[in-house]
C-alpha positions as CSV (number, residue, x, y, z in Angstrom):
1,M,92.5,91.6,106.4
2,T,92.0,88.3,106.8
3,E,91.6,85.5,104.1
4,N,89.8,81.7,104.8
5,L,90.0,78.9,102.3
6,T,89.4,75.8,102.3
7,V,91.6,72.6,99.6
8,E,91.3,69.6,99.6
9,N,94.8,68.7,99.3
10,V,98.0,69.5,99.4
11,L,98.7,70.0,95.5
12,Q,95.1,73.1,96.0
13,A,96.7,74.3,99.0
14,K,99.9,75.3,96.7
15,E,97.8,77.0,94.1
16,Q,96.2,78.9,96.5
17,V,99.4,79.9,98.1
18,E,100.5,81.1,94.8
19,K,97.9,83.2,94.3
20,L,97.6,84.5,97.9
21,E,101.5,85.7,97.2
22,I,99.9,87.6,94.4
23,K,98.0,89.1,96.2
24,G,100.6,90.6,97.9
25,Y,100.6,88.0,101.3
26,S,103.8,86.9,102.0
27,R,104.2,83.4,103.3
28,D,104.9,84.6,106.5
29,E,101.8,85.4,106.5
30,I,100.1,83.1,106.0
31,Y,99.1,79.4,107.8
32,I,97.9,75.8,106.7
33,F,96.0,74.1,109.0
34,S,96.0,70.3,109.1
35,H,93.4,67.8,111.6
36,S,96.3,65.9,111.4
37,K,99.6,67.8,113.6
38,Q,102.2,66.1,111.0
39,R,100.6,66.4,108.6
40,G,100.4,70.3,108.9
41,D,104.1,70.5,109.8
42,H,105.0,68.7,106.2
43,I,102.8,71.1,104.4
44,S,103.8,73.9,106.1
45,D,107.4,73.3,105.9
46,A,107.0,71.9,101.9
47,L,105.1,74.9,100.8
48,H,107.4,77.4,103.5
49,T,104.5,78.7,105.6
50,E,104.2,80.3,108.9
51,E,103.3,78.4,111.3
52,V,101.2,80.2,114.2
53,G,103.4,80.4,117.8
54,I,104.1,81.8,120.6
55,E,104.8,85.4,118.6
56,E,100.8,85.0,117.1
57,Q,99.3,83.5,120.4
58,G,101.5,84.3,123.1
59,F,103.0,82.6,125.5
60,I,100.2,81.3,128.3
61,D,97.9,79.9,125.0
62,S,101.3,78.6,124.0
63,I,101.5,76.5,126.9
64,K,97.9,75.9,127.4
65,N,97.7,74.1,124.4
66,M,100.3,71.7,125.0
67,F,97.7,69.7,127.5
68,V,94.4,70.3,125.3
69,S,92.6,68.4,122.7
70,R,94.1,69.0,119.6
71,G,90.4,70.4,118.2
72,D,90.7,73.0,121.2
73,E,94.6,74.0,120.0
74,L,93.4,73.7,116.5
75,R,90.4,76.2,116.7
76,S,93.2,78.4,119.4
77,K,95.0,78.7,117.1
78,M,92.8,79.7,114.0
79,E,91.8,82.3,115.9
80,A,95.5,83.7,116.9
81,A,95.6,83.8,113.3
82,G,92.8,86.0,112.4
83,L,89.2,83.9,113.0
84,S,86.8,84.8,115.3
85,A,85.7,82.1,117.7
86,H,82.8,80.5,115.5
87,E,84.7,81.2,112.5
88,A,87.6,78.9,113.7
89,A,84.7,76.5,115.2
90,N,83.0,76.1,112.0
91,A,86.8,75.9,110.0
92,E,87.5,73.5,112.8
93,A,84.6,70.9,111.6
94,V,85.9,71.1,108.4
95,L,89.3,70.2,108.9
96,D,87.6,67.0,110.6
97,T,86.7,65.8,106.8
98,G,90.6,65.6,106.0
99,K,90.4,68.8,104.5
100,L,92.7,71.8,104.3
101,I,92.5,75.0,106.0
102,I,95.0,78.1,105.1
103,I,94.6,81.8,106.1
104,A,96.2,84.5,105.7
105,K,97.1,87.3,107.8
106,K,97.5,90.9,106.7
C-alpha cells in the first residue's frame, strides 16, 4: 500500500506524518521529497523520516543517481518509494513549484 501526499511546508508535512502514523505507518515507511536536496535532508532529519537509499533503489541505481540531474534522481527515488513512473514524473513537476511530496509505503 502506497500513499502519496503534497504539502506546502514543513509544518504541513509534520501534520501529515503524524496522521500517517495514526494510520499505522512507521517513520521508516515515510519518505519526504523536496526539489532542494539540502531542504529535503533537513526535513527528513527533523521529522525522523526515512531517506531512499541503496536498500530501496538497489546499488546500481544509487550509483547512477550520482551522475544524473536532480529531477532524474528524484523520479528514480520516488519510483523506488512506490510510485509508478508516471506518478513520479507528475510528483517531480509538483516539486518544481516548491512543494513537498510525502510518500508512505508499507
